[in-house]
C-alpha positions in Angstrom: 117.1 96.1 81.9 119.1 96.3 78.7 116.5 98.7 77.2 116.8 101.1 80.1 120.6 100.9 80.4 121.3 102.3 77.0 125.0 102.8 77.5 126.3 105.9 75.7 129.4 105.2 73.6 132.0 107.6 74.8 135.1 105.5 74.7 136.5 104.0 78.0 135.6 106.8 80.4 133.1 105.5 82.9 131.9 109.0 83.8 130.2 109.2 80.4 128.2 106.0 80.7 124.7 106.7 82.0 121.1 105.6 82.2 118.0 107.0 80.5 116.2 109.7 82.6 112.5 108.9 82.7 111.5 108.6 86.4 109.7 111.3 88.3 109.3 112.1 92.0 106.2 109.8 92.3 108.1 106.9 90.7 110.9 107.3 93.3 108.5 107.3 96.2 106.7 104.2 94.7 110.0 102.2 94.5 110.9 103.3 98.0 107.6 102.4 99.6 107.3 99.2 97.7 110.6 98.1 99.1 109.7 99.2 102.6 106.0 98.0 102.4 103.4 100.2 104.0 102.3 97.4 106.4 105.9 96.3 107.3 105.1 96.2 111.0 102.6 93.4 110.6 105.3 90.7 110.9 107.2 92.2 113.8 104.4 93.8 115.8 104.2 91.0 118.4 107.9 90.9 118.9 108.1 94.7 119.3 105.1 94.7 121.6 106.7 92.1 123.9 110.2 93.7 123.9 109.0 97.2 124.6 106.4 96.4 127.3 103.5 97.6 125.1 105.1 100.9 124.0 105.2 99.8 120.4 104.1 103.1 118.8 106.9 104.9 120.8 109.4 102.3 119.3 108.5 103.5 115.8 108.7 107.1 116.8 112.2 106.6 118.0 113.1 104.4 115.0 111.8 107.0 112.6 113.9 109.8 114.2 117.0 107.5 114.2 116.5 106.6 110.5 116.0 110.3 109.7 119.8 110.8 110.3 120.5 108.1 107.7 117.9 109.6 105.2 119.4 113.1 105.7 122.9 111.7 105.1 121.8 110.0 101.9 120.0 113.2 100.8 123.3 115.1 101.1 125.4 112.4 99.5 123.2 112.1 96.5 123.6 115.8 95.8 127.4 115.4 95.8 127.5 112.1 93.9 124.3 111.8 91.8 125.1 108.5 90.2 123.7 105.0 90.4 125.1 102.7 93.0 124.0 104.4 96.2 126.4 103.5 99.1 128.9 102.0 96.7 129.3 105.3 94.9 129.4 107.3 98.1 132.1 105.1 99.8 134.2 105.0 96.6 134.2 108.7 96.1 134.6 109.6 99.7 136.9 106.9 101.0 138.5 105.3 98.0 138.3 102.3 95.7 139.0 99.7 98.4 136.2 100.8 100.8 133.9 101.3 97.8 134.5 97.8 96.6 133.7 96.4 100.1 130.7 98.6 100.5 129.3 97.7 97.1 129.4 94.0 97.7 128.0 94.3 101.2 125.1 96.3 99.8 124.7 93.6 97.1 124.0 91.1 99.9 121.2 93.4 101.0 119.7 93.4 97.5 120.1 89.6 97.1 118.9 88.4 100.5 116.0 90.8 101.2 114.2 90.0 97.8 114.9 86.3 98.3 113.2 86.4 101.7 110.4 88.5 100.3 109.7 86.1 97.5 109.6 83.2 100.0 107.3 85.1 102.3 104.9 85.8 99.4 104.9 82.1 98.6 104.2 81.1 102.3 101.4 83.7 102.6 99.7 82.6 99.4 99.9 78.9 100.4 98.2 79.8 103.7 95.3 81.3 101.7 95.3 78.7 98.9 96.7 75.5 100.5 96.0 73.4 97.4 98.9 75.1 95.6 102.4 74.5 97.0 104.3 77.6 98.3 107.2 77.0 95.8 104.7 77.4 92.9 103.6 80.8 94.3 107.2 81.8 94.9 108.2 80.9 91.3 105.3 82.8 89.9 106.3 85.9 92.0 109.9 85.6 90.8 109.0 85.2 87.1 106.4 88.0 87.1 108.5 90.6 88.8 111.6 89.7 86.8 109.7 90.1 83.5 108.4 93.5 84.7 111.9 94.7 85.5 113.1 93.4 82.1 110.2 95.3 80.4 111.6 98.5 81.7 111.9 100.7 84.8 109.1 102.9 83.8 106.7 100.1 83.1 107.6 98.4 86.4 107.0 101.7 88.2 103.5 102.0 86.7 102.6 98.5 87.9 104.3 99.1 91.2 102.1 102.2 91.7 99.0 100.1 91.2 100.2 97.6 93.8 101.2 100.3 96.2 97.8 101.9 95.8 96.2 98.5 96.7 98.4 98.3 99.8 97.4 101.8 100.9 93.7 101.0 100.3 94.0 97.9 102.5 95.8 99.9 105.2 93.0 102.5 105.1 90.4 99.7 105.4 92.2 98.5 108.4 92.4 102.0 109.9 88.7 102.7 109.4 87.7 99.3 110.7 89.9 99.6 113.8 88.6 103.1 114.6 85.0 101.9 114.2 85.6 99.0 116.6 87.3 101.2 119.1 84.6 103.8 119.0 81.9 101.1 119.4 83.6 98.7 121.9 86.4 100.7 123.5 90.1 99.8 123.7 91.5 96.6 125.2 94.4 98.7 126.6 94.8 102.2 127.9 94.6 104.7 125.0 98.1 106.1 125.7 99.7 102.7 126.3 101.3 102.5 122.8 103.5 105.4 124.0 103.8 104.6 127.7 103.5 100.8 127.8 100.9 98.6 129.3 102.9 97.9 132.4 106.1 99.4 133.8 107.8 101.7 131.3 111.4 100.9 130.5 113.5 103.1 128.3 116.1 100.3 127.9 113.3 98.0 126.6 112.1 100.6 124.1 115.7 101.1 122.8 116.2 97.4 122.5 113.0 97.1 120.5 114.1 99.9 118.2 117.0 97.7 117.0 114.4 95.4 115.6 112.0 98.1 114.4 114.5 99.7 112.1 114.4 96.5 110.0 111.0 97.8 108.8 112.7 100.7 107.1 115.1 98.6 105.0 114.8 99.7 101.4 114.1 103.4 101.4 117.8 103.9 100.5 117.2 102.1 97.3 115.7 105.3 96.0 119.3 106.6 95.7 120.1 103.8 93.2 117.9 105.5 90.6 119.7 108.8 90.8 120.8 108.6 87.1 117.2 107.8 85.9 115.3 110.7 87.5 114.3 113.9 85.6 115.0 117.1 87.5 118.3 116.3 89.1 119.5 115.0 92.4 117.4 117.4 94.5 114.4 115.4 93.5 116.0 112.2 94.8 116.9 113.9 98.1 113.3 115.0 98.6 112.0 111.6 97.7 114.3 109.9 100.3 113.1 112.2 103.1 109.4 112.1 102.1 109.4 108.3 101.8 110.9 107.9 105.3 108.5 110.5 106.9 105.4 108.9 105.2 106.5 105.4 106.3 107.0 106.6 109.8 103.5 108.0 110.0 102.0 104.8 108.6 103.9 102.6 111.0 103.1 104.6 114.1 99.4 104.9 113.2 98.9 101.2 112.5 100.8 99.9 115.5 99.0 102.3 117.8 95.6 101.1 116.6 96.4 97.4 116.7 98.0 97.7 120.1 94.6 99.1 121.3 92.8 96.1 119.8 95.3 93.6 121.2 93.5 91.4 123.8 96.8 89.9 125.0 99.1 91.9 127.2 102.7 92.5 126.2 103.8 90.4 129.2 101.8 87.5 128.0 103.4 87.8 124.5 106.8 88.0 126.1 106.1 84.8 128.0 104.8 83.0 124.9 107.1 83.8 121.9 105.0 81.5 119.7 102.2 84.0 119.7 104.4 86.9 118.7 104.6 86.2 114.9 100.8 86.2 114.4 99.9 88.8 117.1 98.9 91.5 114.5 96.7 89.0 112.6 95.2 87.6 115.8 94.3 91.0 117.1 92.7 92.0 113.8 90.7 88.8 113.5 89.4 88.8 117.1 88.4 92.5 117.0 87.2 93.0 113.4 86.8 89.6 111.7 88.4 87.0 109.6 87.7 88.8 106.4 90.1 91.6 107.3 92.7 89.0 108.4 92.6 87.5 104.9 92.6 90.9 103.2 95.7 91.9 105.1 97.4 88.6 104.3 96.7 88.9 100.6 98.0 92.5 100.6 101.2 91.4 102.4 101.7 88.5 100.0 101.5 90.7 96.9 103.4 93.5 98.6 106.2 91.2 99.4 106.6 90.1 95.8 106.8 93.8 94.7 109.2 94.7 97.5 111.4 92.1 95.8 110.8 93.8 92.5 112.2 97.1 93.9 115.1 95.3 95.5 115.9 93.4 92.3 115.8 96.7 90.3 118.1 98.5 92.8 120.5 95.5 92.8 120.7 95.8 89.0 121.6 99.5 89.2 124.3 98.7 91.9 125.9 96.0 89.6 125.7 98.5 86.7 127.6 101.1 88.7 130.2 98.7 90.0 130.7 97.3 86.5 131.1 100.7 85.0 133.7 101.7 87.6 135.4 98.3 87.1 
């Protein structure tokens, strides 16, 4: 990131130390969606379906509305403090150096742990597809590749990230078209409105409980604010990217969970009674309704997407460390 940091020499004043502005609106959205992952619900679908009594799409409707308050808050704060560092900068300027210090290092845990888990997930997913190669080899390849891309420069990483994101969107569209085709031909396994009303007795408490898990799917969109000093056009563009990214992710999450819930041959009560089936519920529903080829396609997309989610987290973590170092 040294090439992109390009510290301007203005003595000891940290306010005069900045980053090169070469990111546009599309680049910000790419970084945000890469970190979130367009098919983030794949891994938690079974858990949410079981917890909510089948009202999994409603869970994501509520989660999107809840997260919209956070997105709106970030959009306001980035206008007031348009510097790298995201929550560290906002806490420091709004509450003081002590709270800023704590907020910065807590956020750093986010940018360390989420990419670490994402790299491991990529390795596990690839090992499942190519069992001859150990998961740690795949994990190492993902770490080296994405780190080199980040060292190459934020603009280059954004270009490659756009290609990966486009691939993920294409796979998601293939899933949507395949699911609609199957539903039109064979009908739904559950009631058409069950993703909103549940496939049994509706419980608002169960839906709210599932929302606490669903919001994990949105982790990462706030990383957009970390690039506030590298975007052309000012902080207003960052604010728009934050809100657009969250809205788009919400639409994608609601659509795919609605469709897979209609394809799911197992009831939410059965999933709740057998937690071992919850982790693979999305894949199992796709494989039984459409075929193994789509199962493998989604798995490959998730593996590659996880590695590039780690790339976005790694880049955001670098900006956070830069901001904390600059402010000493």
